[in-house]
C-alpha positions in Angstrom: 0.1 0.2 -0.7 0.6 3.5 -1.1 0.2 6.1 0.5 -0.4 9.5 -1.5 -1.0 13.0 -1.4 -4.8 14.8 -3.1 -3.3 15.8 -6.4 -1.9 12.2 -7.4 -5.3 10.7 -6.1 -7.1 13.9 -8.4 -4.7 13.0 -11.8 -5.8 9.5 -10.8 -9.5 9.8 -11.3 -9.4 8.8 -15.1 -7.3 5.0 -15.5 -7.9 4.4 -11.5 -10.7 3.2 -9.1 -11.0 6.1 -6.0 -13.1 4.0 -3.0 -14.2 6.1 -0.9 -15.2 4.0 2.8 -16.8 6.5 4.6 -20.5 5.9 6.4 -22.7 6.8 4.1 -23.7 10.1 6.5 -20.4 11.3 5.8 -20.5 10.4 2.2 -23.8 12.7 2.9 -21.3 16.3 3.1 -19.7 15.6 -0.4 -17.5 13.1 -2.3 -14.7 13.6 -4.4 -16.3 13.5 -8.4 -15.7 10.0 -9.4 -15.1 8.1 -6.4 -17.1 5.1 -5.8 -19.0 5.0 -3.0 -18.2 1.1 -0.8 -18.1 2.0 2.8 -15.7 -0.4 5.0 -17.4 -2.8 6.8 -19.2 -3.2 3.1 -15.9 -3.8 1.6 -15.4 -7.9 1.1 -18.9 -8.4 1.0 -18.1 -5.8 -2.1 -14.3 -7.2 -3.7 -16.6 -8.3 -7.0 -16.8 -4.4 -7.7 -13.7 -3.9 -8.1 -10.9 -4.6 -11.0 -7.6 -6.0 -9.8 -6.8 -4.7 -13.1 -7.0 -1.7 -12.1 -5.5 0.9 -9.4 -7.7 1.9 -6.5 -7.4 4.6 -4.5 -9.0 4.5 -1.1 -9.9 7.9 1.1 -11.7 8.1 4.0 -11.9 11.2 5.7 -9.3 11.5 7.6 -7.0 8.9 5.6 -7.2 6.3 9.1 -9.6 3.5 7.4 -8.2 4.6 3.9 -5.1 2.4 5.0 -6.8 -0.3 6.3 -8.6 -1.1 3.6 -6.1 -0.4 0.8 -3.7 -3.1 3.0 -6.7 -5.7 3.1 -7.1 -5.1 -0.7 -3.2 -5.1 -1.0 -3.2 -8.5 0.7 -5.8 -10.0 -1.6 -3.7 -8.8 -5.0 -4.9 -5.0 -5.7 -2.6 -2.0 -6.8 -3.4 0.6 -3.9 -3.6 3.3 -2.8 -4.4 5.5 0.9 -5.2 9.6 0.0 -2.9 10.3 3.0 -5.8 13.1 4.9 -8.8 12.2 3.1 -11.5 14.1 2.6 -10.6 17.3 5.5 -7.9 17.0 3.7 -9.5 17.3 -0.1 -11.5 19.7 1.6 -9.7 21.1 2.9 -7.3 22.5 -0.2 -10.4 23.8 -2.1 -11.0 20.8 -3.8 -14.4 20.2 -5.6 -17.1 17.3 -4.5 -20.1 15.4 -5.4 -23.6 14.5 -3.7 -23.9 11.2 -3.7 -25.3 8.6 -6.7 
């Protein structure tokens, strides 16, 4: 698992899978454009939604949960990155957010 910056994750949005592992109430405040919401507790049941041939960037509120999820995905053979600072950092930088689908 590699820790990335918000800039690196933003640059990867067209080639990587961005997975937001926060809870519904957190995502309701806005998420990264292009991200897919899979709460941390549902990752194991929803692995089939992820493509092992593409990198996965994991995002959470502050970077803690995303690191744990990234380590788990890496152990399953995914190329995984965890965004340092999470959505708190993303929003502090004034980056865009969208409402969940």
